[in-house]
N, CA, C, O and the ligand as a Tripos MOL2 file, in Angstrom:
@<TRIPOS>MOLECULE
protein
  285   283    72     0     0
PROTEIN
NO_CHARGES

@<TRIPOS>ATOM
      1 N          -1.5920   -2.8640   20.6190 N.3       1 MET1
      2 CA         -1.1390   -3.9310   19.7330 C.3       1 MET1
      3 C          -1.8070   -3.8060   18.3680 C.2       1 MET1
      4 O          -3.0160   -3.5980   18.2680 O.2       1 MET1
      5 N          -1.0090   -3.9340   17.3380 N.am      2 SER2
      6 CA         -1.5900   -3.8710   16.0010 C.3       2 SER2
      7 C          -1.0070   -4.9760   15.1430 C.2       2 SER2
      8 O          -0.6680   -4.7710   13.9770 O.2       2 SER2
      9 N          -0.8970   -6.1530   15.7440 N.am      3 TYR3
     10 CA         -0.3360   -7.2730   15.0070 C.3       3 TYR3
     11 C          -1.2840   -7.7450   13.9150 C.2       3 TYR3
     12 O          -2.4540   -8.0310   14.1700 O.2       3 TYR3
     13 N          -0.7760   -7.8190   12.7270 N.am      4 LYS4
     14 CA         -1.5470   -8.3750   11.6180 C.3       4 LYS4
     15 C          -0.7140   -9.4440   10.9340 C.2       4 LYS4
     16 O           0.4420   -9.2100   10.5830 O.2       4 LYS4
     17 N          -1.3000  -10.6110   10.7470 N.am      5 PRO5
     18 CA         -0.5460  -11.6600   10.0570 C.3       5 PRO5
     19 C          -0.3520  -11.3100    8.5940 C.2       5 PRO5
     20 O          -1.1890  -10.6400    7.9900 O.2       5 PRO5
     21 N           0.7470  -11.7630    8.0330 N.am      6 ALA6
     22 CA          0.9940  -11.5560    6.6130 C.3       6 ALA6
     23 C          -0.0690  -12.2710    5.7970 C.2       6 ALA6
     24 O          -0.4800  -13.3750    6.1540 O.2       6 ALA6
     25 N          -0.5160  -11.6690    4.7220 N.am      7 ARG7
     26 CA         -1.5350  -12.2770    3.8730 C.3       7 ARG7
     27 C          -0.9490  -13.4010    3.0280 C.2       7 ARG7
     28 O          -1.6200  -14.3860    2.7230 O.2       7 ARG7
     29 N           0.3110  -13.2310    2.6600 N.am      8 ILE8
     30 CA          0.9670  -14.2060    1.7950 C.3       8 ILE8
     31 C           2.3430  -14.5320    2.3690 C.2       8 ILE8
     32 O           3.0930  -13.6330    2.7490 O.2       8 ILE8
     33 N           2.6650  -15.8060    2.4290 N.am      9 LEU9
     34 CA          4.0000  -16.2380    2.8390 C.3       9 LEU9
     35 C           4.6210  -17.0360    1.7000 C.2       9 LEU9
     36 O           3.9220  -17.7000    0.9350 O.2       9 LEU9
     37 N           5.9300  -16.9590    1.6040 N.am     10 THR10
     38 CA          6.6260  -17.6910    0.5460 C.3      10 THR10
     39 C           7.4610  -18.8100    1.1540 C.2      10 THR10
     40 O           8.2050  -18.5940    2.1100 O.2      10 THR10
     41 N           7.3320  -19.9870    0.5990 N.am     11 PHE11
     42 CA          8.0860  -21.1510    1.0490 C.3      11 PHE11
     43 C           8.8010  -21.7790   -0.1230 C.2      11 PHE11
     44 O           8.5010  -21.5120   -1.2870 O.2      11 PHE11
     45 N           9.7590  -22.6230    0.2200 N.am     12 LYS12
     46 CA         10.3910  -23.4480   -0.7950 C.3      12 LYS12
     47 C           9.6060  -24.7530   -0.8540 C.2      12 LYS12
     48 O           9.4090  -25.4090    0.1690 O.2      12 LYS12
     49 N           9.1640  -25.1270   -2.0360 N.am     13 CYS13
     50 CA          8.3820  -26.3440   -2.1900 C.3      13 CYS13
     51 C           9.2360  -27.5670   -1.8670 C.2      13 CYS13
     52 O          10.3230  -27.7250   -2.4220 O.2      13 CYS13
     53 N           8.7500  -28.4390   -0.9680 N.am     14 PRO14
     54 CA          9.5340  -29.6350   -0.6270 C.3      14 PRO14
     55 C           9.5530  -30.6640   -1.7550 C.2      14 PRO14
     56 O          10.3660  -31.5890   -1.7420 O.2      14 PRO14
     57 N           8.6780  -30.5070   -2.7070 N.am     15 GLN15
     58 CA          8.5940  -31.4840   -3.7910 C.3      15 GLN15
     59 C           9.4670  -31.1170   -4.9830 C.2      15 GLN15
     60 O          10.1810  -31.9680   -5.5140 O.2      15 GLN15
     61 N           9.4160  -29.8420   -5.4120 N.am     16 CYS16
     62 CA         10.1720  -29.4630   -6.6070 C.3      16 CYS16
     63 C          11.2880  -28.4640   -6.3140 C.2      16 CYS16
     64 O          12.1230  -28.2030   -7.1800 O.2      16 CYS16
     65 N          11.3150  -27.8970   -5.0940 N.am     17 GLY17
     66 CA         12.4000  -27.0080   -4.7150 C.3      17 GLY17
     67 C          12.2460  -25.5610   -5.1520 C.2      17 GLY17
     68 O          13.0770  -24.7160   -4.8180 O.2      17 GLY17
     69 N          11.1800  -25.2690   -5.9010 N.am     18 LYS18
     70 CA         10.9420  -23.8890   -6.3140 C.3      18 LYS18
     71 C          10.1990  -23.1450   -5.2020 C.2      18 LYS18
     72 O           9.6230  -23.7640   -4.3080 O.2      18 LYS18
     73 N          10.2180  -21.8170   -5.2660 N.am     19 SER19
     74 CA          9.4900  -21.0810   -4.2560 C.3      19 SER19
     75 C           8.0130  -21.0620   -4.6090 C.2      19 SER19
     76 O           7.6360  -20.9850   -5.7780 O.2      19 SER19
     77 N           7.1840  -21.1330   -3.5730 N.am     20 MET20
     78 CA          5.7350  -21.1330   -3.7660 C.3      20 MET20
     79 C           5.1160  -20.2520   -2.7010 C.2      20 MET20
     80 O           5.7390  -19.9640   -1.6790 O.2      20 MET20
     81 N           3.8900  -19.8290   -2.9420 N.am     21 GLN21
     82 CA          3.2250  -18.9520   -1.9900 C.3      21 GLN21
     83 C           2.0320  -19.6350   -1.3600 C.2      21 GLN21
     84 O           1.3110  -20.3940   -2.0080 O.2      21 GLN21
     85 N           1.8370  -19.3500   -0.0780 N.am     22 VAL22
     86 CA          0.6290  -19.7930    0.6180 C.3      22 VAL22
     87 C          -0.1300  -18.5500    1.0620 C.2      22 VAL22
     88 O           0.4610  -17.5250    1.4010 O.2      22 VAL22
     89 N          -1.4410  -18.6680    1.0510 N.am     23 PHE23
     90 CA         -2.2980  -17.5150    1.2970 C.3      23 PHE23
     91 C          -3.0810  -17.6700    2.5940 C.2      23 PHE23
     92 O          -3.5490  -18.7600    2.9230 O.2      23 PHE23
     93 N          -3.2150  -16.5860    3.3130 N.am     24 LEU24
     94 CA         -3.9620  -16.5880    4.5630 C.3      24 LEU24
     95 C          -5.4180  -16.9690    4.3160 C.2      24 LEU24
     96 O          -6.0830  -16.3850    3.4600 O.2      24 LEU24
     97 N          -5.9060  -17.9480    5.0670 N.am     25 GLN25
     98 CA         -7.2830  -18.4090    4.9370 C.3      25 GLN25
     99 C          -8.1630  -17.6840    5.9500 C.2      25 GLN25
    100 O          -7.7320  -17.3640    7.0580 O.2      25 GLN25
    101 N          -9.3840  -17.4400    5.5490 N.am     26 LYS26
    102 CA        -10.2860  -16.7170    6.4480 C.3      26 LYS26
    103 C         -11.2700  -17.6560    7.1360 C.2      26 LYS26
    104 O         -12.4210  -17.2920    7.3790 O.2      26 LYS26
    105 N         -10.8150  -18.8580    7.4470 N.am     27 VAL27
    106 CA        -11.6940  -19.8130    8.1050 C.3      27 VAL27
    107 C         -11.8680  -19.5150    9.5840 C.2      27 VAL27
    108 O         -12.8100  -19.9950   10.2150 O.2      27 VAL27
    109 N         -10.9740  -18.7380   10.1250 N.am     28 SER28
    110 CA        -11.0440  -18.4580   11.5510 C.3      28 SER28
    111 C         -10.8140  -16.9830   11.7950 C.2      28 SER28
    112 O          -9.8510  -16.3990   11.2970 O.2      28 SER28
    113 N         -11.7040  -16.3890   12.5640 N.am     29 ALA29
    114 CA        -11.5450  -14.9750   12.8640 C.3      29 ALA29
    115 C         -10.8360  -14.7750   14.1920 C.2      29 ALA29
    116 O         -10.5740  -13.6430   14.5980 O.2      29 ALA29
    117 N         -10.5270  -15.8650   14.8620 N.am     30 CYS30
    118 CA         -9.9330  -15.7240   16.1860 C.3      30 CYS30
    119 C          -8.4300  -15.5490   16.0910 C.2      30 CYS30
    120 O          -7.8340  -15.7540   15.0340 O.2      30 CYS30
    121 N          -7.8340  -15.1750   17.1840 N.am     31 SER31
    122 CA         -6.4150  -14.8420   17.1620 C.3      31 SER31
    123 C          -5.5310  -16.0230   17.5360 C.2      31 SER31
    124 O          -4.3080  -15.8930   17.5870 O.2      31 SER31
    125 N          -6.1430  -17.1770   17.7970 N.am     32 HIS32
    126 CA         -5.3420  -18.3380   18.1800 C.3      32 HIS32
    127 C          -4.5010  -18.8620   17.0340 C.2      32 HIS32
    128 O          -3.3990  -19.3710   17.2360 O.2      32 HIS32
    129 N          -5.0300  -18.7320   15.8360 N.am     33 ILE33
    130 CA         -4.3590  -19.3640   14.7120 C.3      33 ILE33
    131 C          -4.6220  -18.5930   13.4300 C.2      33 ILE33
    132 O          -5.7170  -18.0770   13.2050 O.2      33 ILE33
    133 N          -3.5900  -18.5260   12.5950 N.am     34 GLN34
    134 CA         -3.7200  -17.9570   11.2600 C.3      34 GLN34
    135 C          -3.3300  -19.0400   10.2670 C.2      34 GLN34
    136 O          -2.1430  -19.2710   10.0330 O.2      34 GLN34
    137 N          -4.3240  -19.7090    9.6790 N.am     35 PRO35
    138 CA         -4.0220  -20.7970    8.7480 C.3      35 PRO35
    139 C          -3.7360  -20.2890    7.3360 C.2      35 PRO35
    140 O          -4.3510  -19.3360    6.8590 O.2      35 PRO35
    141 N          -2.7880  -20.9530    6.6890 N.am     36 TYR36
    142 CA         -2.4300  -20.6150    5.3070 C.3      36 TYR36
    143 C          -2.4990  -21.8810    4.4640 C.2      36 TYR36
    144 O          -2.2880  -22.9860    4.9640 O.2      36 TYR36
    145 N          -2.7910  -21.7100    3.1960 N.am     37 GLN37
    146 CA         -2.5930  -22.8140    2.2740 C.3      37 GLN37
    147 C          -2.3520  -22.3210    0.8670 C.2      37 GLN37
    148 O          -2.7170  -21.2010    0.5110 O.2      37 GLN37
    149 N          -1.7330  -23.1730    0.0740 N.am     38 GLY38
    150 CA         -1.4240  -22.8000   -1.2960 C.3      38 GLY38
    151 C          -1.0130  -24.0210   -2.0850 C.2      38 GLY38
    152 O          -0.6960  -25.0680   -1.5210 O.2      38 GLY38
    153 N          -1.0210  -23.8760   -3.3920 N.am     39 ILE39
    154 CA         -0.6400  -24.9850   -4.2670 C.3      39 ILE39
    155 C           0.5030  -24.5370   -5.1590 C.2      39 ILE39
    156 O           0.4370  -23.4960   -5.8130 O.2      39 ILE39
    157 N           1.5400  -25.3370   -5.1710 N.am     40 CYS40
    158 CA          2.7100  -25.0540   -6.0040 C.3      40 CYS40
    159 C           2.3840  -25.3000   -7.4710 C.2      40 CYS40
    160 O           1.4040  -25.9680   -7.8010 O.2      40 CYS40
    161 N           3.2210  -24.7490   -8.3420 N.am     41 GLN41
    162 CA          3.0740  -24.9890   -9.7810 C.3      41 GLN41
    163 C           3.1890  -26.4650  -10.1250 C.2      41 GLN41
    164 O           2.6220  -26.9230  -11.1170 O.2      41 GLN41
    165 N           3.9240  -27.2120   -9.3020 N.am     42 CYS42
    166 CA          4.0940  -28.6370   -9.5600 C.3      42 CYS42
    167 C           2.9250  -29.4520   -9.0300 C.2      42 CYS42
    168 O           2.8550  -30.6590   -9.2610 O.2      42 CYS42
    169 N           2.0010  -28.7990   -8.3190 N.am     43 GLY43
    170 CA          0.8310  -29.5030   -7.8200 C.3      43 GLY43
    171 C           0.8880  -29.8390   -6.3480 C.2      43 GLY43
    172 O          -0.0710  -30.3770   -5.7930 O.2      43 GLY43
    173 N           1.9960  -29.5300   -5.7150 N.am     44 TYR44
    174 CA          2.1280  -29.8280   -4.2830 C.3      44 TYR44
    175 C           1.2410  -28.8970   -3.4660 C.2      44 TYR44
    176 O           1.2650  -27.6790   -3.6400 O.2      44 TYR44
    177 N           0.4550  -29.4990   -2.5680 N.am     45 PHE45
    178 CA         -0.4490  -28.7280   -1.7220 C.3      45 PHE45
    179 C           0.1960  -28.4970   -0.3660 C.2      45 PHE45
    180 O           0.5260  -29.4460    0.3440 O.2      45 PHE45
    181 N           0.3710  -27.2460   -0.0170 N.am     46 MET46
    182 CA          1.0740  -26.8920    1.2230 C.3      46 MET46
    183 C           0.1350  -26.2380    2.2080 C.2      46 MET46
    184 O          -0.6200  -25.3280    1.8640 O.2      46 MET46
    185 N           0.1920  -26.7140    3.4430 N.am     47 ARG47
    186 CA         -0.5370  -26.0400    4.5120 C.3      47 ARG47
    187 C           0.4560  -25.5510    5.5530 C.2      47 ARG47
    188 O           1.4690  -26.1920    5.8340 O.2      47 ARG47
    189 N           0.1320  -24.4010    6.1110 N.am     48 HIS48
    190 CA          0.9970  -23.7970    7.1050 C.3      48 HIS48
    191 C           0.1160  -22.9970    8.0480 C.2      48 HIS48
    192 O          -0.9580  -22.5410    7.6540 O.2      48 HIS48
    193 N           0.5480  -22.8250    9.2650 N.am     49 ALA49
    194 CA         -0.2080  -21.9870   10.1910 C.3      49 ALA49
    195 C           0.7200  -21.3640   11.2050 C.2      49 ALA49
    196 O           1.7490  -21.9350   11.5640 O.2      49 ALA49
    197 N           0.3480  -20.2050   11.6530 N.am     50 THR50
    198 CA          1.0600  -19.5710   12.7530 C.3      50 THR50
    199 C           0.0620  -19.3110   13.8640 C.2      50 THR50
    200 O          -1.1390  -19.2030   13.6130 O.2      50 THR50
    201 N           0.5470  -19.2100   15.0800 N.am     51 GLY51
    202 CA         -0.3370  -18.9260   16.1950 C.3      51 GLY51
    203 C          -0.0610  -19.8610   17.3600 C.2      51 GLY51
    204 O           1.0610  -20.3230   17.5660 O.2      51 GLY51
    205 N          -1.1140  -20.1220   18.1080 N.am     52 GLN52
    206 CA         -0.9990  -20.9600   19.2960 C.3      52 GLN52
    207 C          -0.5720  -22.3750   18.9090 C.2      52 GLN52
    208 O          -1.1040  -22.9620   17.9660 O.2      52 GLN52
    209 N           0.3780  -22.8990   19.6390 N.am     53 LYS53
    210 CA          1.0230  -24.1440   19.2630 C.3      53 LYS53
    211 C           0.0430  -25.3040   19.0670 C.2      53 LYS53
    212 O           0.1270  -26.0110   18.0630 O.2      53 LYS53
    213 N          -0.8780  -25.5100   19.9990 N.am     54 ASP54
    214 CA         -1.7760  -26.6690   19.8730 C.3      54 ASP54
    215 C          -2.8010  -26.4640   18.7740 C.2      54 ASP54
    216 O          -3.2030  -27.4230   18.1140 O.2      54 ASP54
    217 N          -3.2270  -25.2340   18.5700 N.am     55 ALA55
    218 CA         -4.1650  -24.9480   17.4830 C.3      55 ALA55
    219 C          -3.5020  -25.2010   16.1310 C.2      55 ALA55
    220 O          -4.1290  -25.7210   15.2090 O.2      55 ALA55
    221 N          -2.2420  -24.8300   16.0280 N.am     56 VAL56
    222 CA         -1.4850  -25.0520   14.7950 C.3      56 VAL56
    223 C          -1.3180  -26.5480   14.5330 C.2      56 VAL56
    224 O          -1.4890  -27.0090   13.4040 O.2      56 VAL56
    225 N          -0.9840  -27.3030   15.5840 N.am     57 ALA57
    226 CA         -0.7910  -28.7440   15.4490 C.3      57 ALA57
    227 C          -2.0930  -29.4170   15.0140 C.2      57 ALA57
    228 O          -2.0820  -30.3060   14.1620 O.2      57 ALA57
    229 N          -3.2100  -28.9930   15.5980 N.am     58 ASP58
    230 CA         -4.5350  -29.5010   15.2220 C.3      58 ASP58
    231 C          -4.8030  -29.2650   13.7430 C.2      58 ASP58
    232 O          -5.2560  -30.1550   13.0240 O.2      58 ASP58
    233 N          -4.5130  -28.0570   13.3130 N.am     59 TYR59
    234 CA         -4.7770  -27.6740   11.9340 C.3      59 TYR59
    235 C          -3.9650  -28.5220   10.9610 C.2      59 TYR59
    236 O          -4.4870  -29.0200    9.9630 O.2      59 TYR59
    237 N          -2.6910  -28.6750   11.2670 N.am     60 LEU60
    238 CA         -1.8120  -29.4050   10.3610 C.3      60 LEU60
    239 C          -2.1040  -30.9040   10.3720 C.2      60 LEU60
    240 O          -1.8120  -31.5990    9.3990 O.2      60 LEU60
    241 N          -2.6780  -31.4060   11.4670 N.am     61 ALA61
    242 CA         -2.9720  -32.8310   11.5740 C.3      61 ALA61
    243 C          -4.3280  -33.1910   10.9700 C.2      61 ALA61
    244 O          -4.5900  -34.3620   10.6930 O.2      61 ALA61
    245 N          -5.1830  -32.2050   10.7670 N.am     62 ALA62
    246 CA         -6.5370  -32.4680   10.2930 C.3      62 ALA62
    247 C          -6.5430  -32.8180    8.8030 C.2      62 ALA62
    248 O          -5.7680  -32.2650    8.0230 O.2      62 ALA62
    249 N          -7.4310  -33.7480    8.4170 N.am     63 PRO63
    250 CA         -7.5830  -34.0280    6.9850 C.3      63 PRO63
    251 C          -8.0710  -32.7870    6.2520 C.2      63 PRO63
    252 O          -8.7020  -31.9140    6.8490 O.2      63 PRO63
    253 N          -7.7820  -32.7110    4.9750 N.am     64 ASP64
    254 CA         -8.1760  -31.5540    4.1670 C.3      64 ASP64
    255 C          -9.6490  -31.2280    4.3190 C.2      64 ASP64
    256 O         -10.5100  -32.0970    4.1840 O.2      64 ASP64
    257 N          -9.9240  -29.9790    4.6000 N.am     65 GLY65
    258 CA        -11.3100  -29.5120    4.6330 C.3      65 GLY65
    259 C         -12.0910  -29.9270    5.8600 C.2      65 GLY65
    260 O         -13.2770  -29.6180    5.9800 O.2      65 GLY65
    261 N         -11.4310  -30.6310    6.7780 N.am     66 GLN66
    262 CA        -12.1800  -31.0960    7.9420 C.3      66 GLN66
    263 C         -11.7320  -30.4240    9.2240 C.2      66 GLN66
    264 O         -12.0580  -30.8690   10.3250 O.2      66 GLN66
    265 N         -10.9920  -29.3630    9.0690 N.am     67 TRP67
    266 CA        -10.4830  -28.6980   10.2540 C.3      67 TRP67
    267 C         -11.4770  -27.6620   10.7730 C.2      67 TRP67
    268 O         -11.9940  -26.8380   10.0180 O.2      67 TRP67
    269 N         -11.7300  -27.7220   12.0740 N.am     68 THR68
    270 CA        -12.4980  -26.6600   12.7160 C.3      68 THR68
    271 C         -11.7720  -26.2630   13.9790 C.2      68 THR68
    272 O         -11.0740  -27.0670   14.5960 O.2      68 THR68
    273 N         -11.9450  -25.0450   14.3420 N.am     69 HIS69
    274 CA        -11.2650  -24.5690   15.5390 C.3      69 HIS69
    275 C         -12.2350  -24.4580   16.7030 C.2      69 HIS69
    276 O         -13.2740  -23.8060   16.5980 O.2      69 HIS69
    277 N         -11.8920  -25.0900   17.7990 N.am     70 HIS70
    278 CA        -12.7350  -25.0280   18.9810 C.3      70 HIS70
    279 C         -12.0210  -24.2620   20.0830 C.2      70 HIS70
    280 O         -10.8150  -24.4120   20.2790 O.2      70 HIS70
    281 N         -12.7560  -23.4640   20.7800 N.am     71 HIS71
    282 CA        -12.1570  -22.7450   21.8990 C.3      71 HIS71
    283 C         -12.2790  -23.5630   23.1700 C.2      71 HIS71
    284 O         -11.8320  -23.1270   24.2300 O.2      71 HIS71
    285 ZN          6.5910  -27.5990   -6.2000 Zn       72 ZN72
@<TRIPOS>BOND
     1     1     2 1
     2     2     3 1
     3     3     4 2
     4     3     5 am
     5     5     6 1
     6     6     7 1
     7     7     8 2
     8     7     9 am
     9     9    10 1
    10    10    11 1
    11    11    12 2
    12    11    13 am
    13    13    14 1
    14    14    15 1
    15    15    16 2
    16    15    17 am
    17    17    18 1
    18    18    19 1
    19    19    20 2
    20    19    21 am
    21    21    22 1
    22    22    23 1
    23    23    24 2
    24    23    25 am
    25    25    26 1
    26    26    27 1
    27    27    28 2
    28    27    29 am
    29    29    30 1
    30    30    31 1
    31    31    32 2
    32    31    33 am
    33    33    34 1
    34    34    35 1
    35    35    36 2
    36    35    37 am
    37    37    38 1
    38    38    39 1
    39    39    40 2
    40    39    41 am
    41    41    42 1
    42    42    43 1
    43    43    44 2
    44    43    45 am
    45    45    46 1
    46    46    47 1
    47    47    48 2
    48    47    49 am
    49    49    50 1
    50    50    51 1
    51    51    52 2
    52    51    53 am
    53    53    54 1
    54    54    55 1
    55    55    56 2
    56    55    57 am
    57    57    58 1
    58    58    59 1
    59    59    60 2
    60    59    61 am
    61    61    62 1
    62    62    63 1
    63    63    64 2
    64    63    65 am
    65    65    66 1
    66    66    67 1
    67    67    68 2
    68    67    69 am
    69    69    70 1
    70    70    71 1
    71    71    72 2
    72    71    73 am
    73    73    74 1
    74    74    75 1
    75    75    76 2
    76    75    77 am
    77    77    78 1
    78    78    79 1
    79    79    80 2
    80    79    81 am
    81    81    82 1
    82    82    83 1
    83    83    84 2
    84    83    85 am
    85    85    86 1
    86    86    87 1
    87    87    88 2
    88    87    89 am
    89    89    90 1
    90    90    91 1
    91    91    92 2
    92    91    93 am
    93    93    94 1
    94    94    95 1
    95    95    96 2
    96    95    97 am
    97    97    98 1
    98    98    99 1
    99    99   100 2
   100    99   101 am
   101   101   102 1
   102   102   103 1
   103   103   104 2
   104   103   105 am
   105   105   106 1
   106   106   107 1
   107   107   108 2
   108   107   109 am
   109   109   110 1
   110   110   111 1
   111   111   112 2
   112   111   113 am
   113   113   114 1
   114   114   115 1
   115   115   116 2
   116   115   117 am
   117   117   118 1
   118   118   119 1
   119   119   120 2
   120   119   121 am
   121   121   122 1
   122   122   123 1
   123   123   124 2
   124   123   125 am
   125   125   126 1
   126   126   127 1
   127   127   128 2
   128   127   129 am
   129   129   130 1
   130   130   131 1
   131   131   132 2
   132   131   133 am
   133   133   134 1
   134   134   135 1
   135   135   136 2
   136   135   137 am
   137   137   138 1
   138   138   139 1
   139   139   140 2
   140   139   141 am
   141   141   142 1
   142   142   143 1
   143   143   144 2
   144   143   145 am
   145   145   146 1
   146   146   147 1
   147   147   148 2
   148   147   149 am
   149   149   150 1
   150   150   151 1
   151   151   152 2
   152   151   153 am
   153   153   154 1
   154   154   155 1
   155   155   156 2
   156   155   157 am
   157   157   158 1
   158   158   159 1
   159   159   160 2
   160   159   161 am
   161   161   162 1
   162   162   163 1
   163   163   164 2
   164   163   165 am
   165   165   166 1
   166   166   167 1
   167   167   168 2
   168   167   169 am
   169   169   170 1
   170   170   171 1
   171   171   172 2
   172   171   173 am
   173   173   174 1
   174   174   175 1
   175   175   176 2
   176   175   177 am
   177   177   178 1
   178   178   179 1
   179   179   180 2
   180   179   181 am
   181   181   182 1
   182   182   183 1
   183   183   184 2
   184   183   185 am
   185   185   186 1
   186   186   187 1
   187   187   188 2
   188   187   189 am
   189   189   190 1
   190   190   191 1
   191   191   192 2
   192   191   193 am
   193   193   194 1
   194   194   195 1
   195   195   196 2
   196   195   197 am
   197   197   198 1
   198   198   199 1
   199   199   200 2
   200   199   201 am
   201   201   202 1
   202   202   203 1
   203   203   204 2
   204   203   205 am
   205   205   206 1
   206   206   207 1
   207   207   208 2
   208   207   209 am
   209   209   210 1
   210   210   211 1
   211   211   212 2
   212   211   213 am
   213   213   214 1
   214   214   215 1
   215   215   216 2
   216   215   217 am
   217   217   218 1
   218   218   219 1
   219   219   220 2
   220   219   221 am
   221   221   222 1
   222   222   223 1
   223   223   224 2
   224   223   225 am
   225   225   226 1
   226   226   227 1
   227   227   228 2
   228   227   229 am
   229   229   230 1
   230   230   231 1
   231   231   232 2
   232   231   233 am
   233   233   234 1
   234   234   235 1
   235   235   236 2
   236   235   237 am
   237   237   238 1
   238   238   239 1
   239   239   240 2
   240   239   241 am
   241   241   242 1
   242   242   243 1
   243   243   244 2
   244   243   245 am
   245   245   246 1
   246   246   247 1
   247   247   248 2
   248   247   249 am
   249   249   250 1
   250   250   251 1
   251   251   252 2
   252   251   253 am
   253   253   254 1
   254   254   255 1
   255   255   256 2
   256   255   257 am
   257   257   258 1
   258   258   259 1
   259   259   260 2
   260   259   261 am
   261   261   262 1
   262   262   263 1
   263   263   264 2
   264   263   265 am
   265   265   266 1
   266   266   267 1
   267   267   268 2
   268   267   269 am
   269   269   270 1
   270   270   271 1
   271   271   272 2
   272   271   273 am
   273   273   274 1
   274   274   275 1
   275   275   276 2
   276   275   277 am
   277   277   278 1
   278   278   279 1
   279   279   280 2
   280   279   281 am
   281   281   282 1
   282   282   283 1
   283   283   284 2
@<TRIPOS>SUBSTRUCTURE
     1 MET1         2 RESIDUE 1 A MET
     2 SER2         6 RESIDUE 1 A SER
     3 TYR3        10 RESIDUE 1 A TYR
     4 LYS4        14 RESIDUE 1 A LYS
     5 PRO5        18 RESIDUE 1 A PRO
     6 ALA6        22 RESIDUE 1 A ALA
     7 ARG7        26 RESIDUE 1 A ARG
     8 ILE8        30 RESIDUE 1 A ILE
     9 LEU9        34 RESIDUE 1 A LEU
    10 THR10       38 RESIDUE 1 A THR
    11 PHE11       42 RESIDUE 1 A PHE
    12 LYS12       46 RESIDUE 1 A LYS
    13 CYS13       50 RESIDUE 1 A CYS
    14 PRO14       54 RESIDUE 1 A PRO
    15 GLN15       58 RESIDUE 1 A GLN
    16 CYS16       62 RESIDUE 1 A CYS
    17 GLY17       66 RESIDUE 1 A GLY
    18 LYS18       70 RESIDUE 1 A LYS
    19 SER19       74 RESIDUE 1 A SER
    20 MET20       78 RESIDUE 1 A MET
    21 GLN21       82 RESIDUE 1 A GLN
    22 VAL22       86 RESIDUE 1 A VAL
    23 PHE23       90 RESIDUE 1 A PHE
    24 LEU24       94 RESIDUE 1 A LEU
    25 GLN25       98 RESIDUE 1 A GLN
    26 LYS26      102 RESIDUE 1 A LYS
    27 VAL27      106 RESIDUE 1 A VAL
    28 SER28      110 RESIDUE 1 A SER
    29 ALA29      114 RESIDUE 1 A ALA
    30 CYS30      118 RESIDUE 1 A CYS
    31 SER31      122 RESIDUE 1 A SER
    32 HIS32      126 RESIDUE 1 A HIS
    33 ILE33      130 RESIDUE 1 A ILE
    34 GLN34      134 RESIDUE 1 A GLN
    35 PRO35      138 RESIDUE 1 A PRO
    36 TYR36      142 RESIDUE 1 A TYR
    37 GLN37      146 RESIDUE 1 A GLN
    38 GLY38      150 RESIDUE 1 A GLY
    39 ILE39      154 RESIDUE 1 A ILE
    40 CYS40      158 RESIDUE 1 A CYS
    41 GLN41      162 RESIDUE 1 A GLN
    42 CYS42      166 RESIDUE 1 A CYS
    43 GLY43      170 RESIDUE 1 A GLY
    44 TYR44      174 RESIDUE 1 A TYR
    45 PHE45      178 RESIDUE 1 A PHE
    46 MET46      182 RESIDUE 1 A MET
    47 ARG47      186 RESIDUE 1 A ARG
    48 HIS48      190 RESIDUE 1 A HIS
    49 ALA49      194 RESIDUE 1 A ALA
    50 THR50      198 RESIDUE 1 A THR
    51 GLY51      202 RESIDUE 1 A GLY
    52 GLN52      206 RESIDUE 1 A GLN
    53 LYS53      210 RESIDUE 1 A LYS
    54 ASP54      214 RESIDUE 1 A ASP
    55 ALA55      218 RESIDUE 1 A ALA
    56 VAL56      222 RESIDUE 1 A VAL
    57 ALA57      226 RESIDUE 1 A ALA
    58 ASP58      230 RESIDUE 1 A ASP
    59 TYR59      234 RESIDUE 1 A TYR
    60 LEU60      238 RESIDUE 1 A LEU
    61 ALA61      242 RESIDUE 1 A ALA
    62 ALA62      246 RESIDUE 1 A ALA
    63 PRO63      250 RESIDUE 1 A PRO
    64 ASP64      254 RESIDUE 1 A ASP
    65 GLY65      258 RESIDUE 1 A GLY
    66 GLN66      262 RESIDUE 1 A GLN
    67 TRP67      266 RESIDUE 1 A TRP
    68 THR68      270 RESIDUE 1 A THR
    69 HIS69      274 RESIDUE 1 A HIS
    70 HIS70      278 RESIDUE 1 A HIS
    71 HIS71      282 RESIDUE 1 A HIS
    72 ZN72       285 GROUP 0 **** ****
């Protein structure tokens, strides 16, 4: 297996409708979750994650900067 998550993902901003990029965060070295975040030109802050379903839900539900991953 040589799966590597994309470093950058592109989304459509829900606020202004333009495309924006989110960047892979290095907060977690584990394979359960790959968290992304980015800020649109309009100021919209977007978080996204791929990986294990519950880890992703935890990440997206956590207040900014207060997310930690527990095994
Ligand atoms: Zn925007």
